N, CA, C and O atoms as a GROMACS GRO file, in nm:
protein
  360
    1UNK      N    1  -1.476   0.765   0.650
    1UNK     CA    2  -1.397   0.713   0.544
    1UNK      C    3  -1.267   0.655   0.657
    1UNK      O    4  -1.218   0.729   0.742
    2UNK      N    5  -1.229   0.513   0.637
    2UNK     CA    6  -1.121   0.434   0.669
    2UNK      C    7  -0.966   0.469   0.596
    2UNK      O    8  -0.956   0.469   0.474
    3UNK      N    9  -0.872   0.493   0.667
    3UNK     CA   10  -0.745   0.480   0.602
    3UNK      C   11  -0.688   0.355   0.650
    3UNK      O   12  -0.720   0.307   0.759
    4UNK      N   13  -0.598   0.298   0.566
    4UNK     CA   14  -0.517   0.178   0.551
    4UNK      C   15  -0.366   0.193   0.514
    4UNK      O   16  -0.310   0.237   0.414
    5UNK      N   17  -0.330   0.150   0.610
    5UNK     CA   18  -0.139   0.132   0.553
    5UNK      C   19  -0.095  -0.032   0.500
    5UNK      O   20  -0.080  -0.130   0.573
    6UNK      N   21  -0.083  -0.027   0.382
    6UNK     CA   22  -0.044  -0.170   0.335
    6UNK      C   23   0.086  -0.157   0.324
    6UNK      O   24   0.155  -0.056   0.309
    7UNK      N   25   0.124  -0.321   0.339
    7UNK     CA   26   0.276  -0.340   0.330
    7UNK      C   27   0.254  -0.458   0.239
    7UNK      O   28   0.160  -0.535   0.252
    8UNK      N   29   0.372  -0.470   0.121
    8UNK     CA   30   0.381  -0.596   0.033
    8UNK      C   31   0.514  -0.616   0.014
    8UNK      O   32   0.591  -0.533  -0.035
    9UNK      N   33   0.544  -0.732   0.056
    9UNK     CA   34   0.693  -0.807  -0.004
    9UNK      C   35   0.639  -0.889  -0.100
    9UNK      O   36   0.536  -0.957  -0.093
   10UNK      N   37   0.726  -0.876  -0.202
   10UNK     CA   38   0.723  -0.972  -0.296
   10UNK      C   39   0.863  -1.099  -0.270
   10UNK      O   40   0.977  -1.060  -0.244
   11UNK      N   41   0.835  -1.221  -0.279
   11UNK     CA   42   0.949  -1.284  -0.269
   11UNK      C   43   0.995  -1.332  -0.391
   11UNK      O   44   0.933  -1.360  -0.493
   12UNK      N   45   1.123  -1.337  -0.362
   12UNK     CA   46   1.221  -1.347  -0.492
   12UNK      C   47   1.225  -1.244  -0.609
   12UNK      O   48   1.257  -1.269  -0.725
   13UNK      N   49   1.188  -1.128  -0.561
   13UNK     CA   50   1.201  -0.999  -0.659
   13UNK      C   51   1.304  -0.926  -0.655
   13UNK      O   52   1.403  -0.928  -0.582
   14UNK      N   53   1.268  -0.847  -0.757
   14UNK     CA   54   1.380  -0.744  -0.796
   14UNK      C   55   1.310  -0.623  -0.821
   14UNK      O   56   1.189  -0.610  -0.834
   15UNK      N   57   1.389  -0.544  -0.826
   15UNK     CA   58   1.327  -0.387  -0.835
   15UNK      C   59   1.188  -0.360  -0.941
   15UNK      O   60   1.080  -0.303  -0.926
   16UNK      N   61   1.249  -0.430  -1.044
   16UNK     CA   62   1.141  -0.376  -1.166
   16UNK      C   63   1.015  -0.492  -1.131
   16UNK      O   64   0.927  -0.504  -1.217
   17UNK      N   65   1.008  -0.560  -1.031
   17UNK     CA   66   0.910  -0.645  -0.982
   17UNK      C   67   0.821  -0.542  -0.946
   17UNK      O   68   0.719  -0.503  -1.004
   18UNK      N   69   0.877  -0.501  -0.839
   18UNK     CA   70   0.784  -0.364  -0.742
   18UNK      C   71   0.764  -0.259  -0.812
   18UNK      O   72   0.664  -0.198  -0.776
   19UNK      N   73   0.817  -0.216  -0.892
   19UNK     CA   74   0.749  -0.155  -1.021
   19UNK      C   75   0.658  -0.165  -1.110
   19UNK      O   76   0.618  -0.078  -1.187
   20UNK      N   77   0.617  -0.305  -1.094
   20UNK     CA   78   0.505  -0.337  -1.146
   20UNK      C   79   0.437  -0.373  -1.035
   20UNK      O   80   0.318  -0.349  -1.057
   21UNK      N   81   0.449  -0.413  -0.940
   21UNK     CA   82   0.329  -0.400  -0.838
   21UNK      C   83   0.299  -0.253  -0.791
   21UNK      O   84   0.181  -0.236  -0.763
   22UNK      N   85   0.359  -0.170  -0.780
   22UNK     CA   86   0.314  -0.039  -0.798
   22UNK      C   87   0.209  -0.006  -0.889
   22UNK      O   88   0.103   0.048  -0.857
   23UNK      N   89   0.233  -0.029  -0.969
   23UNK     CA   90   0.100  -0.002  -1.092
   23UNK      C   91  -0.007  -0.122  -1.051
   23UNK      O   92  -0.126  -0.098  -1.068
   24UNK      N   93   0.024  -0.219  -1.010
   24UNK     CA   94  -0.106  -0.310  -1.004
   24UNK      C   95  -0.165  -0.243  -0.872
   24UNK      O   96  -0.284  -0.265  -0.847
   25UNK      N   97  -0.107  -0.182  -0.806
   25UNK     CA   98  -0.154  -0.165  -0.664
   25UNK      C   99  -0.273   0.016  -0.677
   25UNK      O  100  -0.383   0.048  -0.634
   26UNK      N  101  -0.170   0.081  -0.757
   26UNK     CA  102  -0.251   0.171  -0.810
   26UNK      C  103  -0.392   0.151  -0.877
   26UNK      O  104  -0.498   0.208  -0.855
   27UNK      N  105  -0.356   0.045  -0.970
   27UNK     CA  106  -0.511  -0.007  -1.053
   27UNK      C  107  -0.602  -0.038  -0.949
   27UNK      O  108  -0.721  -0.025  -0.977
   28UNK      N  109  -0.573  -0.078  -0.831
   28UNK     CA  110  -0.656  -0.132  -0.719
   28UNK      C  111  -0.701  -0.026  -0.620
   28UNK      O  112  -0.785  -0.055  -0.534
   29UNK      N  113  -0.649   0.092  -0.629
   29UNK     CA  114  -0.679   0.259  -0.572
   29UNK      C  115  -0.599   0.249  -0.456
   29UNK      O  116  -0.635   0.309  -0.355
   30UNK      N  117  -0.475   0.168  -0.458
   30UNK     CA  118  -0.393   0.240  -0.337
   30UNK      C  119  -0.261   0.369  -0.391
   30UNK      O  120  -0.223   0.390  -0.506
   31UNK      N  121  -0.229   0.416  -0.306
   31UNK     CA  122  -0.134   0.542  -0.327
   31UNK      C  123  -0.004   0.507  -0.257
   31UNK      O  124   0.000   0.448  -0.149
   32UNK      N  125   0.101   0.547  -0.327
   32UNK     CA  126   0.230   0.563  -0.241
   32UNK      C  127   0.266   0.683  -0.194
   32UNK      O  128   0.380   0.712  -0.155
   33UNK      N  129   0.138   0.780  -0.196
   33UNK     CA  130   0.165   0.924  -0.115
   33UNK      C  131   0.078   0.940  -0.019
   33UNK      O  132  -0.040   0.910  -0.036
   34UNK      N  133   0.133   0.998   0.118
   34UNK     CA  134   0.062   0.992   0.257
   34UNK      C  135   0.037   1.169   0.220
   34UNK      O  136   0.126   1.238   0.173
   35UNK      N  137  -0.102   1.220   0.253
   35UNK     CA  138  -0.112   1.361   0.295
   35UNK      C  139  -0.119   1.387   0.427
   35UNK      O  140  -0.209   1.333   0.491
   36UNK      N  141  -0.036   1.465   0.487
   36UNK     CA  142  -0.034   1.523   0.626
   36UNK      C  143  -0.120   1.584   0.638
   36UNK      O  144  -0.189   1.612   0.540
   37UNK      N  145  -0.168   1.650   0.826
   37UNK     CA  146  -0.266   1.761   0.823
   37UNK      C  147  -0.233   1.855   0.766
   37UNK      O  148  -0.337   1.900   0.717
   38UNK      N  149  -0.121   1.942   0.730
   38UNK     CA  150  -0.118   2.053   0.706
   38UNK      C  151  -0.137   2.066   0.574
   38UNK      O  152  -0.113   2.175   0.522
   39UNK      N  153  -0.199   1.924   0.476
   39UNK     CA  154  -0.186   1.921   0.328
   39UNK      C  155  -0.061   1.904   0.266
   39UNK      O  156  -0.059   1.923   0.145
   40UNK      N  157   0.069   1.866   0.337
   40UNK     CA  158   0.179   1.815   0.251
   40UNK      C  159   0.190   1.683   0.242
   40UNK      O  160   0.176   1.597   0.329
   41UNK      N  161   0.222   1.674   0.113
   41UNK     CA  162   0.229   1.514   0.060
   41UNK      C  163   0.358   1.440   0.105
   41UNK      O  164   0.457   1.513   0.115
   42UNK      N  165   0.371   1.334   0.130
   42UNK     CA  166   0.500   1.254   0.155
   42UNK      C  167   0.503   1.119   0.066
   42UNK      O  168   0.399   1.056   0.047
   43UNK      N  169   0.609   1.086   0.022
   43UNK     CA  170   0.606   0.948  -0.040
   43UNK      C  171   0.605   0.887   0.074
   43UNK      O  172   0.653   0.943   0.173
   44UNK      N  173   0.546   0.752   0.083
   44UNK     CA  174   0.567   0.651   0.180
   44UNK      C  175   0.697   0.548   0.118
   44UNK      O  176   0.709   0.518  -0.001
   45UNK      N  177   0.780   0.506   0.222
   45UNK     CA  178   0.854   0.360   0.184
   45UNK      C  179   0.833   0.294   0.090
   45UNK      O  180   0.722   0.284   0.037
   46UNK      N  181   0.959   0.226   0.043
   46UNK     CA  182   0.935   0.190  -0.090
   46UNK      C  183   0.825   0.016  -0.033
   46UNK      O  184   0.839  -0.039   0.076
   47UNK      N  185   0.747  -0.021  -0.120
   47UNK     CA  186   0.622  -0.161  -0.080
   47UNK      C  187   0.526  -0.113   0.019
   47UNK      O  188   0.450  -0.195   0.071
   48UNK      N  189   0.522   0.001   0.049
   48UNK     CA  190   0.413   0.067   0.190
   48UNK      C  191   0.309   0.188   0.063
   48UNK      O  192   0.331   0.280  -0.015
   49UNK      N  193   0.214   0.120   0.106
   49UNK     CA  194   0.077   0.176   0.030
   49UNK      C  195  -0.007   0.252   0.121
   49UNK      O  196  -0.009   0.217   0.238
   50UNK      N  197  -0.063   0.333   0.091
   50UNK     CA  198  -0.168   0.406   0.136
   50UNK      C  199  -0.337   0.368   0.075
   50UNK      O  200  -0.351   0.345  -0.045
   51UNK      N  201  -0.424   0.366   0.143
   51UNK     CA  202  -0.574   0.322   0.115
   51UNK      C  203  -0.663   0.404   0.159
   51UNK      O  204  -0.656   0.417   0.281
   52UNK      N  205  -0.763   0.477   0.098
   52UNK     CA  206  -0.846   0.545   0.196
   52UNK      C  207  -1.002   0.528   0.139
   52UNK      O  208  -1.030   0.592   0.038
   53UNK      N  209  -1.086   0.462   0.189
   53UNK     CA  210  -1.206   0.448   0.141
   53UNK      C  211  -1.290   0.412   0.271
   53UNK      O  212  -1.245   0.418   0.386
   54UNK      N  213  -1.462   0.360   0.224
   54UNK     CA  214  -1.543   0.264   0.335
   54UNK      C  215  -1.518   0.121   0.290
   54UNK      O  216  -1.597   0.063   0.216
   55UNK      N  217  -1.399   0.062   0.341
   55UNK     CA  218  -1.374  -0.045   0.330
   55UNK      C  219  -1.309  -0.128   0.465
   55UNK      O  220  -1.228  -0.066   0.534
   56UNK      N  221  -1.339  -0.249   0.497
   56UNK     CA  222  -1.255  -0.331   0.576
   56UNK      C  223  -1.143  -0.343   0.574
   56UNK      O  224  -1.089  -0.299   0.472
   57UNK      N  225  -1.044  -0.414   0.692
   57UNK     CA  226  -0.928  -0.453   0.664
   57UNK      C  227  -0.913  -0.578   0.539
   57UNK      O  228  -0.839  -0.580   0.441
   58UNK      N  229  -1.020  -0.682   0.588
   58UNK     CA  230  -1.011  -0.784   0.485
   58UNK      C  231  -1.039  -0.742   0.328
   58UNK      O  232  -0.979  -0.805   0.240
   59UNK      N  233  -1.115  -0.653   0.298
   59UNK     CA  234  -1.150  -0.616   0.195
   59UNK      C  235  -1.021  -0.558   0.111
   59UNK      O  236  -0.993  -0.589  -0.005
   60UNK      N  237  -0.944  -0.459   0.200
   60UNK     CA  238  -0.842  -0.401   0.156
   60UNK      C  239  -0.715  -0.528   0.110
   60UNK      O  240  -0.641  -0.514   0.013
   61UNK      N  241  -0.714  -0.631   0.188
   61UNK     CA  242  -0.613  -0.736   0.210
   61UNK      C  243  -0.644  -0.824   0.069
   61UNK      O  244  -0.566  -0.904   0.017
   62UNK      N  245  -0.787  -0.786   0.021
   62UNK     CA  246  -0.821  -0.874  -0.102
   62UNK      C  247  -0.742  -0.830  -0.215
   62UNK      O  248  -0.665  -0.887  -0.292
   63UNK      N  249  -0.792  -0.696  -0.201
   63UNK     CA  250  -0.749  -0.586  -0.333
   63UNK      C  251  -0.575  -0.610  -0.369
   63UNK      O  252  -0.518  -0.644  -0.474
   64UNK      N  253  -0.520  -0.575  -0.230
   64UNK     CA  254  -0.420  -0.599  -0.204
   64UNK      C  255  -0.284  -0.738  -0.268
   64UNK      O  256  -0.176  -0.740  -0.328
   65UNK      N  257  -0.370  -0.820  -0.215
   65UNK     CA  258  -0.336  -0.965  -0.270
   65UNK      C  259  -0.400  -0.997  -0.399
   65UNK      O  260  -0.366  -1.107  -0.445
   66UNK      N  261  -0.484  -0.928  -0.471
   66UNK     CA  262  -0.513  -0.919  -0.604
   66UNK      C  263  -0.384  -0.863  -0.696
   66UNK      O  264  -0.330  -0.931  -0.782
   67UNK      N  265  -0.350  -0.744  -0.665
   67UNK     CA  266  -0.248  -0.694  -0.720
   67UNK      C  267  -0.129  -0.740  -0.697
   67UNK      O  268  -0.048  -0.723  -0.789
   68UNK      N  269  -0.083  -0.805  -0.584
   68UNK     CA  270   0.040  -0.913  -0.597
   68UNK      C  271   0.055  -0.990  -0.681
   68UNK      O  272   0.153  -1.000  -0.755
   69UNK      N  273  -0.064  -1.068  -0.680
   69UNK     CA  274  -0.069  -1.227  -0.747
   69UNK      C  275  -0.059  -1.162  -0.911
   69UNK      O  276  -0.054  -1.243  -1.004
   70UNK      N  277  -0.057  -1.009  -0.939
   70UNK     CA  278  -0.041  -1.009  -1.080
   70UNK      C  279   0.109  -1.007  -1.116
   70UNK      O  280   0.152  -1.013  -1.231
   71UNK      N  281   0.187  -0.998  -0.997
   71UNK     CA  282   0.317  -0.982  -1.026
   71UNK      C  283   0.425  -1.100  -0.971
   71UNK      O  284   0.530  -1.123  -1.030
   72UNK      N  285   0.384  -1.168  -0.855
   72UNK     CA  286   0.456  -1.272  -0.841
   72UNK      C  287   0.360  -1.371  -0.714
   72UNK      O  288   0.285  -1.315  -0.634
   73UNK      N  289   0.381  -1.526  -0.718
   73UNK     CA  290   0.318  -1.585  -0.676
   73UNK      C  291   0.305  -1.608  -0.561
   73UNK      O  292   0.204  -1.656  -0.510
   74UNK      N  293   0.433  -1.570  -0.488
   74UNK     CA  294   0.453  -1.581  -0.352
   74UNK      C  295   0.488  -1.467  -0.300
   74UNK      O  296   0.580  -1.418  -0.365
   75UNK      N  297   0.451  -1.392  -0.196
   75UNK     CA  298   0.444  -1.257  -0.160
   75UNK      C  299   0.379  -1.246  -0.006
   75UNK      O  300   0.334  -1.354   0.032
   76UNK      N  301   0.367  -1.145   0.082
   76UNK     CA  302   0.305  -1.126   0.186
   76UNK      C  303   0.268  -1.011   0.212
   76UNK      O  304   0.351  -0.921   0.202
   77UNK      N  305   0.134  -0.984   0.254
   77UNK     CA  306   0.056  -0.873   0.258
   77UNK      C  307   0.053  -0.853   0.420
   77UNK      O  308   0.050  -0.939   0.508
   78UNK      N  309   0.055  -0.687   0.431
   78UNK     CA  310   0.037  -0.649   0.577
   78UNK      C  311  -0.040  -0.549   0.575
   78UNK      O  312   0.001  -0.447   0.520
   79UNK      N  313  -0.177  -0.554   0.636
   79UNK     CA  314  -0.269  -0.420   0.639
   79UNK      C  315  -0.290  -0.424   0.775
   79UNK      O  316  -0.299  -0.525   0.845
   80UNK      N  317  -0.300  -0.280   0.813
   80UNK     CA  318  -0.323  -0.246   0.906
   80UNK      C  319  -0.421  -0.099   0.904
   80UNK      O  320  -0.396  -0.018   0.814
   81UNK      N  321  -0.542  -0.065   1.014
   81UNK     CA  322  -0.606   0.068   0.971
   81UNK      C  323  -0.621   0.176   1.039
   81UNK      O  324  -0.718   0.150   1.111
   82UNK      N  325  -0.592   0.271   1.061
   82UNK     CA  326  -0.499   0.389   1.110
   82UNK      C  327  -0.638   0.451   1.175
   82UNK      O  328  -0.746   0.499   1.140
   83UNK      N  329  -0.557   0.417   1.298
   83UNK     CA  330  -0.670   0.544   1.412
   83UNK      C  331  -0.616   0.675   1.402
   83UNK      O  332  -0.674   0.782   1.418
   84UNK      N  333  -0.484   0.651   1.371
   84UNK     CA  334  -0.399   0.798   1.353
   84UNK      C  335  -0.276   0.752   1.302
   84UNK      O  336  -0.246   0.633   1.309
   85UNK      N  337  -0.181   0.864   1.235
   85UNK     CA  338  -0.105   0.851   1.238
   85UNK      C  339   0.055   0.928   1.240
   85UNK      O  340  -0.006   1.030   1.207
   86UNK      N  341   0.144   0.957   1.244
   86UNK     CA  342   0.245   1.067   1.264
   86UNK      C  343   0.364   0.969   1.222
   86UNK      O  344   0.376   0.846   1.216
   87UNK      N  345   0.441   1.069   1.198
   87UNK     CA  346   0.591   1.032   1.129
   87UNK      C  347   0.676   1.148   1.108
   87UNK      O  348   0.632   1.262   1.124
   88UNK      N  349   0.782   1.126   1.076
   88UNK     CA  350   0.897   1.240   1.051
   88UNK      C  351   0.963   1.188   0.922
   88UNK      O  352   0.953   1.072   0.882
   89UNK      N  353   1.026   1.280   0.866
   89UNK     CA  354   1.120   1.295   0.770
   89UNK      C  355   1.228   1.364   0.763
   89UNK      O  356   1.223   1.487   0.754
   90UNK      N  357   1.359   1.287   0.766
   90UNK     CA  358   1.444   1.389   0.792
   90UNK      C  359   1.592   1.357   0.720
   90UNK      O  360   1.685   1.437   0.731
   0.00000   0.00000   0.00000
């Protein structure tokens, strides 16, 4: 199963638009939480999402675009497939 990190930027948006986006992204199977190798769960930064499935980057992009389009007609989406991830929370 592949893991993807997806960033969505809504143009001319306010926080309520991002709250709507969170719901739309969840409906497409995205999560705002990532699970570390030790099982601890962490919230991703605002407007970043985790997606885990047997999918391609192009398929994940289509899902993210569909979610964003439900909120704003002007947006940007960036999808990366993870070969590994590391982070720190301070």
